[in-house]
C-alpha angles and dihedrals in degrees: 000000000000119000124195117195130191143154120250114182107310095340136077120226125210116193135178113201094195092067097021091231126140137181137179140216145167090258132030089247092053091048091052093046090052090047091055089050092050091049091049091050091048093052094043093049096048089051090051092049093046093240099106098112092042091050092050092047092051089053092050092252119139133192125231111184104311097335130093116229110209123208116255109262123193118200121192139151122251121203116216126187116229 
């Protein structure tokens, strides 16, 4: 899974575009730990609700045997003149 991290004000943000889930923390490590927790909760809850495969499919994620195959994500910076 791809993780993008950045600082916003006094907090650090950790984001995974494949699942469109973000979290924040006072340190980069805390933000990433909280992101892992949010991803775990997302996966557990979709399994409990019986929507796991549907949720993965809507995100462009497929399953091959017991592995998840994530879509290819390209992250780059774009400069804009203001």
